[in-house]
C-alpha positions as CSV (number, residue, x, y, z in Angstrom):
1,M,26.2,8.7,-92.4
2,E,27.9,10.0,-89.3
3,S,31.7,9.6,-89.3
4,R,33.1,7.2,-86.7
5,K,34.7,8.9,-83.7
6,K,38.5,8.5,-83.6
7,K,39.4,6.0,-80.9
8,I,41.4,7.6,-78.1
9,K,44.7,5.7,-77.3
10,H,45.5,5.1,-73.7
11,H,48.7,4.1,-71.9
12,K,48.7,0.9,-69.8
13,V,51.6,-0.1,-67.6
14,E,52.1,-3.5,-65.9
15,F,54.8,-5.9,-64.9
16,V,55.4,-9.3,-66.5
17,L,57.9,-12.1,-66.1
18,R,60.2,-13.4,-68.8
19,K,59.4,-17.1,-68.4
20,D,61.9,-18.3,-71.0
21,R,64.7,-17.3,-68.7
22,A,63.5,-18.8,-65.5
23,D,66.2,-20.2,-63.2
24,A,66.3,-23.7,-61.6
25,H,63.9,-22.5,-58.8
26,G,61.3,-21.0,-61.3
27,F,62.3,-17.3,-60.6
28,C,62.2,-15.1,-63.7
29,P,63.6,-11.7,-64.8
30,L,61.1,-8.8,-64.4
31,L,59.9,-6.9,-67.4
32,L,58.0,-3.6,-67.6
33,K,55.3,-3.7,-70.2
34,I,53.8,-0.5,-71.7
35,T,50.8,-0.7,-74.0
36,Y,49.9,2.3,-76.1
37,G,46.9,1.6,-78.3
38,S,47.6,-1.7,-80.0
39,H,51.4,-1.4,-79.6
40,R,53.3,-3.1,-76.8
41,T,56.8,-2.3,-75.6
42,F,58.9,-4.3,-73.1
43,F,61.7,-3.0,-70.9
44,S,64.1,-5.1,-68.8
45,M,64.2,-4.1,-65.2
46,P,67.7,-3.9,-63.6
47,K,68.9,-7.2,-62.2
48,E,70.4,-5.5,-59.2
49,M,67.1,-4.2,-57.9
50,T,67.0,-4.9,-54.2
51,F,64.6,-4.6,-51.3
52,S,65.4,-4.7,-47.6
53,V,63.5,-6.5,-44.8
54,N,64.9,-6.3,-41.2
55,G,68.2,-5.1,-42.5
56,K,68.6,-8.0,-44.9
57,D,69.0,-7.2,-48.6
58,E,67.4,-9.4,-51.2
59,L,67.2,-9.2,-55.0
60,I,63.7,-8.7,-56.5
61,S,64.5,-11.3,-59.1
62,T,65.0,-14.0,-56.4
63,V,61.5,-13.7,-55.0
64,L,59.4,-13.3,-58.1
65,D,57.9,-16.3,-59.8
66,E,54.6,-16.3,-61.7
67,Q,52.6,-17.1,-58.6
68,S,54.2,-14.5,-56.3
69,L,54.0,-11.7,-58.9
70,E,50.3,-12.4,-59.3
71,K,49.9,-12.4,-55.5
72,V,51.6,-9.0,-54.9
73,T,50.0,-7.4,-57.9
74,Y,46.3,-8.4,-57.6
75,N,45.8,-9.1,-53.9
76,N,43.9,-6.2,-52.4
77,D,44.2,-7.5,-48.9
78,R,47.6,-6.4,-47.5
79,K,47.0,-8.3,-44.3
80,R,47.4,-11.6,-46.1
81,L,50.8,-10.7,-47.5
82,S,54.1,-11.3,-45.6
83,D,56.4,-8.4,-44.8
84,S,58.6,-9.0,-47.8
85,E,55.6,-9.4,-50.1
86,R,54.1,-6.1,-48.9
87,I,57.4,-4.2,-49.5
88,V,57.8,-5.8,-53.0
89,R,54.2,-4.8,-53.8
90,D,54.6,-1.2,-52.7
91,F,57.9,-1.1,-54.6
92,L,56.4,-2.3,-57.8
93,H,53.3,0.0,-57.3
94,D,55.6,3.0,-57.1
95,Y,57.5,2.0,-60.2
96,R,54.3,1.4,-62.1
97,L,52.8,4.8,-61.1
98,K,55.9,6.8,-62.1
99,A,56.3,4.9,-65.3
100,L,52.6,5.7,-66.2
101,S,53.1,9.4,-65.4
102,I,56.1,9.6,-67.7
103,A,54.6,7.5,-70.5
104,K,51.5,9.7,-70.6
105,T,53.7,12.7,-71.5
106,I,55.1,10.9,-74.6
107,I,52.5,10.9,-77.3
108,P,52.8,9.0,-79.5
109,F,54.8,6.7,-77.2
110,E,58.5,6.2,-78.1
111,R,61.0,3.9,-76.5
112,E,64.1,6.0,-76.3
113,P,62.6,9.1,-74.6
114,F,61.0,6.9,-72.0
115,I,64.3,5.1,-71.2
116,E,66.1,8.4,-70.8
117,R,63.5,9.9,-68.4
118,F,62.4,6.8,-66.4
119,F,65.5,4.8,-65.7
120,A,67.7,7.9,-65.1
121,Q,65.7,9.0,-62.1
122,H,65.1,5.8,-60.3
123,D,67.1,4.3,-57.5
124,T,67.1,0.5,-57.8
125,S,66.8,-0.3,-54.1
126,V,64.2,0.3,-51.4
127,T,64.0,-0.3,-47.7
128,D,61.0,-1.2,-45.5
129,S,61.5,2.1,-43.6
130,S,61.7,4.4,-46.6
131,L,59.3,3.2,-49.3
132,T,58.6,5.7,-52.0
133,I,55.1,7.0,-51.7
134,P,53.1,8.4,-54.7
135,D,53.0,12.2,-54.8
136,V,49.7,14.0,-54.4
137,L,50.6,16.9,-56.6
138,Q,52.0,14.7,-59.4
139,C,48.8,12.6,-59.3
140,F,46.7,15.8,-59.6
141,R,48.7,16.8,-62.7
142,I,48.2,13.4,-64.2
143,R,44.4,13.4,-63.5
144,C,43.9,16.9,-64.9
145,D,45.6,15.8,-68.2
146,E,43.4,12.8,-68.4
147,L,40.2,14.8,-67.8
148,K,41.2,17.4,-70.5
149,K,41.9,14.6,-73.0
150,D,38.4,13.3,-72.3
151,N,37.1,16.8,-72.9
152,K,35.9,17.2,-69.3
153,H,37.3,20.7,-68.9
154,S,34.9,21.7,-66.2
155,T,35.9,18.8,-64.0
156,A,39.6,19.4,-64.8
157,A,39.2,23.0,-63.7
158,A,37.8,21.8,-60.3
159,Y,40.7,19.5,-59.8
160,L,43.2,22.3,-60.7
161,D,41.6,24.6,-58.1
162,V,42.3,21.9,-55.4
163,Y,45.8,21.4,-56.7
164,H,46.6,25.2,-56.6
165,S,45.0,25.4,-53.1
166,F,47.5,22.8,-51.8
167,I,50.4,24.5,-53.5
168,A,49.4,27.8,-51.8
169,F,48.8,26.1,-48.5
170,L,52.3,24.5,-48.5
171,L,53.8,27.9,-49.4
172,G,51.8,29.7,-46.8
173,E,50.0,31.7,-49.5
174,I,46.4,30.6,-49.1
175,I,44.2,33.1,-50.8
176,P,40.4,33.5,-50.9
177,D,38.3,31.4,-53.4
178,K,37.6,34.4,-55.6
179,P,40.1,37.2,-55.0
180,K,39.2,40.7,-56.2
181,G,40.8,41.4,-59.6
182,G,41.2,37.6,-60.3
183,Y,44.3,35.5,-60.0
184,K,47.7,37.0,-60.9
185,R,49.6,35.4,-63.7
186,K,52.4,33.2,-62.4
187,S,56.0,33.8,-63.2
188,E,58.2,31.1,-64.8
189,E,60.1,30.9,-61.6
190,R,57.0,30.2,-59.6
191,K,55.8,27.5,-62.1
192,K,59.2,25.9,-61.8
193,K,59.0,26.0,-58.0
194,E,55.6,24.4,-58.1
195,K,56.8,21.5,-60.2
196,Q,59.7,20.8,-57.7
197,M,57.3,20.7,-54.7
198,T,56.2,17.3,-53.3
199,L,53.4,16.2,-51.1
200,P,53.5,12.4,-50.5
201,F,50.2,10.8,-49.7
202,N,51.4,9.7,-46.3
203,R,51.6,13.3,-45.2
204,I,47.8,13.7,-45.7
205,T,46.8,13.0,-42.1
206,V,43.8,14.1,-40.0
207,D,45.9,16.9,-38.4
208,F,47.1,18.1,-41.8
209,L,43.5,18.3,-43.1
210,K,42.2,20.1,-40.0
211,K,45.0,22.7,-40.4
212,Y,44.3,23.0,-44.1
213,E,40.6,23.6,-43.3
214,A,41.3,26.2,-40.7
215,V,43.6,28.2,-42.9
216,M,41.2,28.0,-45.9
217,I,38.2,29.3,-43.9
218,K,40.3,32.0,-42.2
219,A,41.3,33.2,-45.7
220,G,37.6,33.7,-46.6
221,N,36.7,30.4,-48.3
222,S,33.3,28.9,-47.5
223,R,32.8,25.5,-45.7
224,G,31.2,24.3,-49.0
225,T,34.4,25.1,-50.9
226,V,36.6,23.3,-48.4
227,G,34.2,20.3,-48.4
228,K,34.3,20.1,-52.2
229,Y,38.1,20.2,-52.2
230,A,38.3,17.6,-49.5
231,K,36.0,15.2,-51.5
232,I,38.2,15.6,-54.6
233,L,41.2,14.8,-52.5
234,R,39.5,11.7,-51.1
235,T,38.7,10.6,-54.6
236,M,42.4,11.0,-55.5
237,Y,43.5,9.0,-52.5
238,R,41.3,6.1,-53.4
239,K,42.3,6.2,-57.1
240,Y,46.1,6.6,-56.7
241,Y,47.0,5.3,-53.3
242,K,45.1,2.1,-52.7
243,E,48.2,0.6,-51.1
244,G,48.0,3.1,-48.3
245,M,44.4,2.6,-47.2
246,S,45.6,1.6,-43.8
247,L,46.6,5.3,-43.4
248,Y,43.3,6.5,-44.9
249,P,42.6,9.8,-43.2
250,F,38.9,9.9,-44.0
251,G,36.2,7.6,-42.9
252,K,34.3,6.9,-39.6
253,D,37.2,7.7,-37.2
254,G,39.1,10.1,-39.5
255,Y,38.7,13.6,-40.8
256,T,35.1,14.9,-41.1
257,I,34.5,16.7,-44.4
258,P,32.8,20.0,-43.6
259,S,29.3,20.3,-45.2
260,A,28.1,23.5,-46.8
261,R,25.7,25.6,-44.8
262,N,22.6,25.5,-47.0
263,N,22.5,29.1,-48.2
264,K,19.3,29.3,-50.3
265,R,19.7,31.4,-53.5
266,A,15.9,31.8,-54.1
267,L,14.5,35.3,-54.3
268,D,11.2,36.4,-52.8
269,T,8.2,36.7,-55.1
270,A,8.3,40.5,-55.0
271,D,12.0,40.6,-56.0
272,I,11.5,38.1,-58.8
273,K,8.7,40.3,-60.2
274,K,11.1,43.3,-60.2
275,I,13.6,41.5,-62.4
276,L,10.9,40.2,-64.8
277,D,9.4,43.7,-65.2
278,Y,12.7,45.5,-65.5
279,I,13.3,47.3,-68.8
280,P,17.1,47.0,-69.7
281,Q,18.8,50.4,-70.4
282,N,21.3,49.0,-72.9
283,D,22.3,45.8,-74.8
284,Y,24.6,44.6,-72.0
285,E,21.8,44.7,-69.5
286,Y,19.4,43.0,-71.9
287,F,22.0,40.3,-72.5
288,A,22.3,39.7,-68.7
289,V,18.7,40.2,-67.5
290,G,17.3,38.4,-70.6
291,L,19.3,35.3,-69.9
292,W,18.2,35.4,-66.2
293,C,14.6,35.7,-67.2
294,T,14.9,33.0,-69.9
295,S,16.5,30.6,-67.4
296,Y,13.6,31.4,-65.0
297,Y,10.9,30.9,-67.6
298,C,12.5,27.6,-68.8
299,G,12.3,26.2,-65.2
300,G,15.8,27.1,-64.1
301,L,17.7,25.9,-67.2
302,N,21.5,26.3,-66.9
303,T,23.4,28.8,-68.9
304,A,25.3,26.0,-70.8
305,D,21.9,24.7,-72.0
306,I,20.5,28.1,-72.9
307,I,23.3,29.1,-75.3
308,R,22.4,25.9,-77.3
309,L,18.7,26.8,-77.6
310,R,17.4,28.0,-80.9
311,I,13.9,28.9,-81.8
312,H,13.6,26.2,-84.4
313,H,14.0,23.6,-81.6
314,F,10.6,24.6,-80.3
315,I,7.2,23.3,-81.4
316,L,4.3,25.8,-81.1
317,D,1.1,24.7,-79.4
318,K,-2.5,25.8,-80.1
319,E,-2.5,28.3,-77.3
320,G,0.5,30.3,-78.6
321,G,3.0,28.7,-76.3
322,A,5.9,26.4,-77.2
323,I,7.4,23.1,-76.2
324,T,10.9,21.6,-76.6
325,E,13.2,18.9,-75.1
326,V,16.8,19.4,-74.3
327,I,19.6,17.2,-73.1
328,R,21.5,18.6,-70.1
329,Q,25.0,19.7,-71.1
330,K,26.2,18.3,-67.8
331,T,25.2,14.8,-68.7
332,R,26.2,14.7,-72.4
333,G,28.4,11.8,-73.2
334,Q,27.3,9.8,-70.1
335,R,25.6,6.5,-70.2
336,E,22.3,8.0,-69.1
337,E,21.8,11.5,-70.6
338,T,19.2,13.6,-68.8
339,K,16.4,15.0,-70.9
340,I,14.4,18.1,-69.8
341,E,11.1,19.0,-71.2
342,I,10.5,22.8,-71.4
343,V,6.9,24.1,-71.7
344,L,6.3,27.8,-72.2
345,S,3.1,29.8,-72.1
346,A,2.3,32.3,-74.9
347,R,3.7,35.2,-72.8
348,Q,6.9,33.4,-71.9
349,W,7.5,32.2,-75.4
350,K,7.2,35.8,-76.7
351,Y,9.9,36.9,-74.3
352,V,12.2,33.9,-74.8
353,S,12.0,33.8,-78.6
354,A,12.8,37.5,-78.9
355,Y,15.8,37.0,-76.7
356,L,17.1,34.0,-78.5
357,I,16.8,35.7,-81.9
358,H,18.5,38.9,-80.7
359,F,21.6,37.1,-79.3
360,E,21.8,34.1,-81.6
361,K,25.1,35.2,-83.2
362,D,26.7,35.7,-79.7
363,F,25.7,32.2,-78.7
364,D,27.0,30.8,-82.0
365,R,30.4,32.2,-81.4
366,I,30.6,30.1,-78.2
367,C,29.0,26.9,-79.6
368,Q,31.1,26.9,-82.7
369,T,34.2,26.3,-80.6
370,D,35.1,23.1,-78.8
371,G,37.0,21.8,-75.9
372,A,39.1,24.1,-73.7
373,E,38.2,27.2,-75.8
374,R,34.5,26.7,-75.4
375,F,34.9,26.2,-71.7
376,R,37.0,29.4,-71.4
377,R,34.4,31.4,-73.4
378,H,31.6,30.1,-71.4
379,K,33.3,31.0,-68.1
380,T,34.0,34.5,-69.4
381,L,30.3,34.8,-70.5
382,I,29.0,34.0,-67.0
383,G,31.4,36.4,-65.4
384,K,30.2,39.3,-67.6
385,I,26.6,38.4,-67.1
386,N,27.0,38.3,-63.3
387,S,28.7,41.7,-63.4
388,H,25.8,43.3,-65.1
389,L,23.3,41.5,-62.9
390,R,25.1,43.0,-59.9
391,I,24.5,46.5,-61.3
392,V,20.8,45.8,-62.0
393,S,20.3,44.3,-58.6
394,Q,21.6,47.5,-57.0
395,K,19.3,49.6,-59.2
396,L,16.3,47.5,-58.1
397,E,17.5,47.4,-54.5
398,I,17.3,43.6,-54.2
399,P,19.9,41.1,-53.1
400,I,22.8,40.7,-55.5
401,V,21.8,37.9,-57.9
402,T,23.8,35.7,-60.3
403,T,22.7,33.4,-63.1
404,Y,22.2,30.6,-60.6
405,F,19.6,32.5,-58.6
406,A,17.2,32.0,-61.5
407,R,17.4,28.2,-61.1
408,H,16.8,28.3,-57.3
409,S,14.1,30.9,-57.6
410,A,12.1,29.0,-60.3
411,A,12.1,25.8,-58.2
412,T,11.1,27.7,-55.0
413,Q,8.4,29.6,-56.7
414,L,6.8,26.4,-58.0
415,L,7.0,24.9,-54.4
416,R,5.2,28.0,-53.1
417,S,2.5,27.4,-55.7
418,S,2.0,23.8,-54.3
419,V,3.6,22.1,-57.3
420,P,4.8,18.5,-56.3
421,I,8.5,18.2,-55.6
422,A,8.7,15.3,-58.0
423,H,7.7,17.6,-60.9
424,I,10.2,20.2,-59.8
425,S,13.0,17.6,-59.6
426,E,12.1,16.4,-63.1
427,M,12.1,20.0,-64.4
428,L,15.6,20.6,-62.9
429,G,16.9,17.4,-64.4
430,H,17.8,15.9,-61.0
431,K,18.0,12.2,-60.5
432,S,17.3,12.5,-56.7
433,I,14.6,14.5,-54.9
434,T,17.2,15.0,-52.1
435,T,19.2,17.1,-54.5
436,T,16.1,19.1,-55.4
437,Q,15.4,19.8,-51.8
438,M,18.8,21.5,-51.4
439,Y,17.6,24.1,-54.1
440,L,14.4,25.0,-52.5
441,G,14.3,28.2,-50.4
442,S,11.9,28.9,-47.6
443,F,8.4,30.3,-47.9
444,D,8.1,34.1,-47.9
445,M,6.8,36.0,-44.9
446,E,3.2,36.5,-46.3
447,Q,2.8,32.7,-46.7
448,K,4.3,32.1,-43.2
449,R,1.6,34.4,-41.7
450,E,-1.1,32.4,-43.5
451,F,0.3,29.2,-42.1
452,A,0.4,30.6,-38.6
453,K,-3.3,31.5,-38.8
454,K,-4.1,27.9,-39.6
455,L,-3.0,27.1,-36.0
456,E,-5.8,29.3,-34.6
457,L,-8.8,27.2,-33.5
């Protein structure tokens, strides 16, 4: 019997009223409630907390009864709130967000460390002209920690890339997406400087994003990279700054996210044949070229799925080929996991089985690890494979290829052979044919000449 998975504890922060101490008008003291797992802890908010509207100071405690707290906490339409209600709402939202960010760093949650870190850094008053706005960089750090705890290290790495790009942009140090020699290790002084930097959400304007895009592209980043980063920022804006949607810089009349120029990564038929017929000169080349060919024969299977393949997963057929079914690593743990059926001919099975047997121990060293370590080893593996594929590409005098070219090339080769796009989409594990069409390259020159002849009458 499989052991039950340990339930992950999450922090929840909300405001409640202490009804047993309501005054004659029904107004109650405000409490901060933090829930960690099944444990709840309450903190009394300072009685002298004030907010200011049109120069007039009022105590928070004099405007909050049960009905008004519910109104400013759960009402998503800011237009229906009065000026004072909007300010109270933004004030409480800021407190809740910062309390959550501090609480998540205290595991297991303890009362005293939270009191020392939270109440010591908060001013208890706020004005309508200087509301505290959530910080983009702080929210990115919180989100990355959440993703790592959920074992989504690949997504966390993508968010960290965006975070570091904004740090570099603010410091005037934007660097290319993949600098030669890799990224330099940061000094303790630089790390400390990063933590002190701030970027409030209200600074993310259309002009800010246009300048960021221009600097990124000038530094050598592609439009696709900038577009991906902008989409992640848009997600963060919606998640952490719902109160500022009136300042939302995206949308119909806002910043237009650049789309990637569709650079097809499919090789011509002749170049594909050169790789499939290439005889590796050493074990390193065999490891790289063999994985590329295995991916191609398996219909463009990703590297993360190939390293999980073992020959005992396959069922042999009558013609000497083999069949298996795999769950895409990308969808593992989701509500709808994507299954891909792999069908190999006798010739393909002979090549793939020999490769999987030869490098089984190397793949085991990656698969036996978990979490961040597995992600790190997998990224290192792809880097080494692509380095050797570059050398082989130069020897064969073909365009420089990477592991991902096998996926695009397999899909495009089937299209050139008149295979229905629906089948290609299923083979790649795509939920939408539109996604598949982005993978497909153009027809080669020989086929284009044949098409041109069909116009002759």
